[in-house]
C-alpha positions in Angstrom: 13.4 118.5 -54.5 11.8 117.0 -51.5 10.7 113.4 -52.0 7.1 112.7 -51.8 5.9 111.0 -48.8 4.8 107.4 -49.3 1.7 106.4 -47.5 2.5 103.5 -45.3 0.0 100.7 -45.6 -0.8 98.7 -42.5 1.2 95.5 -42.2 -0.7 92.6 -40.8 2.4 90.6 -40.3 3.7 90.3 -36.8 6.9 92.1 -35.9 10.0 89.9 -35.9 10.7 88.3 -32.6 13.5 89.7 -30.5 15.6 88.0 -27.9 13.5 89.4 -25.1 10.2 88.8 -26.7 8.4 85.5 -25.9 8.3 82.9 -28.6 5.2 82.9 -30.8 2.5 80.5 -29.8 1.9 77.7 -32.2 -1.1 78.0 -34.4 -3.9 75.7 -33.5 -4.6 75.1 -37.1 -1.1 73.7 -37.8 -1.3 70.8 -40.1 -0.4 67.4 -38.7 3.1 66.1 -39.6 3.4 64.3 -42.9 4.4 60.8 -43.4 7.8 61.9 -44.5 8.3 63.8 -41.2 7.3 60.7 -39.3 9.7 58.5 -41.2 12.4 61.1 -40.6 11.9 60.9 -36.8 11.9 57.1 -36.9 15.1 57.0 -38.9 17.0 59.2 -36.4 19.4 57.3 -34.1 18.2 57.1 -30.5 21.1 59.1 -29.2 20.3 62.0 -31.6 16.6 62.2 -30.7 15.7 65.1 -28.5 15.0 64.2 -24.9 13.1 66.0 -22.3 12.0 65.7 -18.8 8.6 63.9 -18.3 5.8 65.8 -16.7 4.9 64.8 -13.2 2.4 61.9 -12.8 -0.3 64.3 -11.5 0.1 66.4 -14.7 0.0 63.4 -17.0 -3.2 62.1 -18.4 -4.9 61.4 -21.7 -4.2 65.0 -22.8 -0.9 65.7 -21.1 0.9 66.1 -24.4 -1.1 69.2 -25.2 -0.5 70.7 -21.8 3.3 70.6 -22.0 5.1 74.0 -22.3 5.8 75.1 -25.9 9.5 75.5 -25.3 9.8 71.7 -24.6 8.5 70.9 -28.1 10.4 70.3 -31.2 9.5 69.0 -34.6 10.6 65.6 -33.7 8.7 65.6 -30.5 5.6 66.8 -32.2 5.8 64.1 -34.7 6.3 61.4 -32.0 3.3 62.5 -30.1 0.9 62.3 -33.0 -2.2 60.2 -32.5 -1.2 57.9 -35.3 2.0 56.7 -33.6 2.7 54.7 -30.5 5.5 55.9 -28.1 5.7 52.8 -26.0 9.2 51.5 -25.5 11.0 54.7 -26.6 13.7 56.3 -24.6 11.3 59.2 -24.0 9.2 57.1 -21.8 9.2 57.9 -18.1 11.3 56.0 -15.7 10.1 52.6 -14.6 9.3 53.9 -11.1 7.0 56.6 -12.5 5.2 54.4 -15.0 1.7 53.1 -14.2 1.4 50.9 -17.3 3.8 49.2 -19.6 3.3 47.4 -22.9 3.8 43.8 -22.1 2.9 42.2 -25.4 3.7 44.8 -28.0 3.0 44.3 -31.7 5.9 46.1 -33.2 7.4 48.6 -30.7 10.4 50.6 -31.9 11.2 48.0 -34.5 7.9 48.5 -36.3 8.5 50.1 -39.7 12.1 49.0 -40.1 11.0 46.1 -42.3 7.5 47.4 -43.2 6.7 50.2 -45.6 5.5 53.6 -44.4 1.9 52.9 -45.2 1.8 49.8 -43.0 3.7 51.6 -40.3 1.2 54.5 -40.1 -1.9 52.3 -40.2 -0.7 49.7 -37.6 -1.4 50.6 -34.0 0.2 49.0 -31.0 -2.1 47.7 -28.4 -1.2 48.6 -24.9 -1.9 46.3 -22.0 -1.8 47.2 -18.3 1.5 46.6 -16.7 1.7 43.6 -14.4 3.7 44.4 -11.4 6.2 41.7 -10.4 5.0 39.7 -7.4 7.3 40.0 -4.5 8.8 36.8 -3.3 7.1 35.7 0.0 9.3 35.7 3.0 10.7 32.4 4.1 8.3 30.8 6.6 9.7 30.2 10.1 9.3 26.8 11.5 6.1 26.7 13.6 6.6 26.3 17.3 5.2 23.0 18.7 2.3 23.6 21.0 1.3 21.4 23.8 -1.6 20.2 21.7 0.9 19.0 19.0 3.1 17.4 21.6 0.3 15.5 23.1 -1.0 14.3 19.8 2.6 13.2 18.9 2.9 11.3 22.1 -0.4 9.6 21.4 0.8 8.6 18.0 4.0 7.3 19.6 1.9 5.1 21.9 -0.1 3.8 19.0 3.1 3.0 17.1 4.4 1.2 20.3 1.3 -0.9 20.2 1.7 -1.7 16.5 5.4 -2.6 17.1 4.2 -5.0 19.9 1.8 -6.6 17.5 4.6 -7.2 15.0 6.9 -8.7 17.6 4.3 -11.0 19.3 2.3 -13.3 17.0 0.0 -14.3 19.8 -2.0 -11.1 19.6 -5.3 -11.3 17.8 -7.3 -8.6 16.1 -10.4 -8.5 14.0 -8.2 -8.7 10.9 -6.1 -11.6 12.1 -8.3 -14.7 12.8 -5.7 -17.4 12.7 -4.0 -16.6 16.0 -4.6 -19.2 18.7 -6.8 -17.8 21.6 -5.8 -19.4 24.9 -8.6 -20.9 27.0 -8.8 -19.4 30.5 -9.9 -22.7 31.9 -6.5 -24.1 30.9 -4.4 -21.6 32.8 -2.2 -22.8 35.5 -1.5 -20.8 38.6 1.7 -22.3 40.0 3.9 -19.3 40.6 4.6 -18.6 44.3 2.3 -16.1 46.1 3.7 -12.6 46.6 4.9 -11.4 50.0 4.0 -8.1 51.6 6.2 -5.6 53.5 4.6 -5.1 56.9 5.9 -1.5 57.2 5.2 -0.1 53.7 2.5 -2.6 52.5 4.4 -3.1 49.2 3.8 -6.4 47.4 6.9 -8.3 46.2 6.7 -10.9 43.4 9.5 -13.4 42.9 11.6 -12.6 39.9 9.9 -9.2 39.4 11.6 -6.7 41.7 10.6 -3.7 39.7 6.8 -4.4 40.1 5.7 -3.1 43.5 2.0 -2.3 43.9 0.6 -2.0 47.4 -3.0 -3.0 46.7 -4.1 -6.6 45.9 -6.8 -7.1 43.2 -9.3 -7.9 45.9 -8.6 -4.6 47.7 -9.0 -2.7 44.4 -12.5 -4.1 44.0 -13.5 -3.8 47.6 -12.5 -0.1 47.7 -14.8 0.6 44.8 -13.4 0.8 41.2 -14.3 0.9 37.5 -17.8 2.2 38.2 -18.9 -1.4 38.7 -18.6 -2.2 35.0 -15.2 -4.1 34.6 -16.7 -7.5 34.1 -19.8 -6.4 32.1 -20.7 -8.5 29.1 -18.7 -7.4 26.1 -17.7 -8.5 22.6 -13.9 -8.6 22.3 -12.5 -7.4 19.0 -9.2 -9.0 19.9 -10.5 -12.6 20.4 -13.8 -12.2 18.4 -15.6 -13.7 21.4 -18.5 -12.6 23.6 -17.4 -12.4 27.2 -19.9 -12.6 30.1 -19.7 -13.9 33.6 -15.9 -14.6 33.1 -15.3 -13.1 36.6 -16.3 -16.4 38.0 -13.1 -17.9 36.5 -10.9 -15.0 37.6 -12.1 -14.1 41.0 -12.1 -16.4 44.0 -15.3 -16.3 46.2 -13.3 -14.8 49.1 -12.6 -11.7 47.0 -16.3 -11.1 46.5 -17.4 -10.9 50.1 -19.7 -7.9 50.6 -19.9 -7.2 46.9 -23.0 -7.4 44.7 -21.6 -8.7 41.4 -24.5 -7.1 39.4 -23.7 -3.7 40.9 -20.0 -3.8 41.5 -18.7 -6.0 38.6 -21.1 -6.5 35.7 -23.2 -3.3 35.6 -23.8 -2.1 32.1 -24.0 1.5 33.3 -21.0 3.3 34.9 -21.7 4.5 38.5 -19.3 7.1 39.8 -20.8 6.8 43.3 -19.3 3.3 43.5 -15.8 4.6 42.9 -13.9 5.4 46.1 -13.1 9.0 45.1 -16.4 9.6 43.2 -14.7 10.3 39.9 -15.0 8.8 36.5 -11.7 8.0 34.8 -10.2 5.9 32.1 -10.8 5.2 28.4 -13.3 2.9 26.8 -12.5 -0.7 25.9 -12.7 0.1 22.2 -10.1 2.8 22.6 -7.8 0.5 24.4 -8.2 -2.1 21.6 -7.5 0.4 18.9 -4.4 1.5 20.7 -3.0 -2.0 20.5 -2.7 -2.4 24.3 -5.1 -5.3 24.7 -3.9 -8.9 23.9 -5.5 -12.3 23.6 -4.1 -13.2 27.0 -6.3 -10.7 28.8 -8.9 -9.3 26.5 -10.4 -7.1 29.3 -7.2 -5.2 30.0 -4.5 -4.6 32.5 -6.5 -5.3 35.7 -7.5 -8.7 34.4 -3.8 -9.4 33.8 -3.0 -8.3 37.4 -5.7 -10.6 38.8 -4.2 -13.6 37.0 -0.6 -12.6 37.6 -1.3 -12.2 41.4 -2.9 -15.6 41.5 0.2 -17.2 40.0 -0.2 -17.3 36.2 2.8 -16.4 34.1 2.8 -15.7 30.3 4.7 -14.0 27.6 2.8 -10.7 28.2 4.0 -10.2 31.7 7.0 -8.0 30.9 4.9 -5.6 28.7 2.2 -5.2 31.3 4.7 -4.5 34.1 6.3 -1.9 31.9 2.9 -0.2 31.5 2.4 -0.2 35.3 5.9 1.4 35.7 5.0 4.2 33.3 1.8 5.0 35.3 2.4 4.3 39.0 6.1 3.6 39.7 7.7 5.8 42.4 10.5 6.9 40.0 9.0 6.7 36.6 5.2 6.7 37.1 3.8 9.7 35.3 0.5 10.0 37.1 2.0 9.3 40.5 4.6 12.0 40.1 2.0 14.4 38.7 -0.1 13.9 41.8 2.8 14.2 44.2 3.9 17.4 42.5 0.4 18.9 42.9 0.5 18.0 46.6 3.9 19.7 47.0 2.6 22.8 45.2 -0.4 22.9 47.5 2.0 22.6 50.5 0.3 19.6 52.0 1.8 18.1 55.1 0.4 14.6 54.5 -1.6 12.7 52.0 -5.3 12.5 52.9 -6.6 9.0 53.3 -10.2 10.0 53.7 -11.7 10.3 50.1 -13.9 13.2 51.3 -10.7 15.2 52.2 -9.1 14.6 48.8 -9.1 18.1 47.1 -5.9 18.0 45.0 -7.0 15.5 42.3 -9.7 12.8 43.1 -9.4 11.6 39.4 -5.7 10.8 39.7 -6.2 9.1 43.0 -8.9 6.9 41.4 -6.6 6.1 38.4 -3.8 5.0 40.7 -6.1 2.8 42.6 -7.2 1.0 39.4 -3.5 0.3 38.9 -3.0 -1.2 42.3 -1.5 1.8 44.1 -2.7 3.7 47.2 -0.7 6.9 47.7 0.7 7.2 51.3 2.9 9.5 53.3 6.0 7.3 52.9 5.9 7.8 49.1 5.2 11.6 49.6 8.1 12.0 52.0 10.6 10.4 49.6 9.3 12.6 46.8 9.8 15.8 49.0 13.3 14.7 49.9 14.0 14.1 46.1 12.9 17.7 45.4 14.9 19.2 48.3 11.8 20.0 50.4 11.3 19.2 54.1 
């Protein structure tokens, strides 16, 4: 007897999934994992926990966990990505090079819950702080190259140290801070050394016992040619002797040296006049700068030219050697800095001879004026020897 047909009722259940069918999508209304599930994930050894590739940085964000493909997920992963648990410090975290932030001062980390109970573990949240990138070590600084400015300042310091060294060696030098040093009286000076001789061909002056000192201008010629802007014997207060000096040229300069000169204009003027100078140029430092440098002594509080006046007249003192050394550094044919600088400029300009007319001086009127103050007039003989030294004809 044929069996009765059974009426099939509609089945709301989904057909079983096959190997070719896609996996079912998770239900949005899935309940959150329980505390037991969370504790199970925490208790799993690290090597047994499922791992997966982190999404690209551009795909990561505040909601990147919800955007991950479903096939990546597992029960353990779902539990670990719950809002109640922190994933900082786990092996699932992206590589260091892909991380923008890192928990630096974690309150718990992966060890949270191993000593606490489940309730405290679920209620405690770890505070994340922005990762601080390690500062790169600065590259080693290379030693700075010394510039000309540095070299000049160093040379100036060396000169000041030289002056200080001289002060330490010679106790007869007086400054504002040393009032006990005896100040010699110019009226008591004796001028008993033999007078210098002059070479008729070259005009060089020779002083007995001082072969390395060879100026070719006498002090009278230096003044007659026009020097110091007419201010050398002006009234001053010396910081070296703590004395006011005025009209002391009358003790230093014989009357024969002043013929044709107006002392108020050529010697004691308070204002510097460049038109009095032979080469019409102002040069030299102030007296205060010379004093601070330690180059002025109680023997000659006005400076080198005053020493030269007295030395030429026959006075000898303990300061002679130092003053001659200063002259050699400035105007000596072999070691004089400013003389050799001027001759080098003339050689570079391809001059055939040294101009003696001040109006024809185009190379350096200032250096010519400086050398005149130091008792030297540059001539063709010195220039020819300098060219021969440099291999020039």
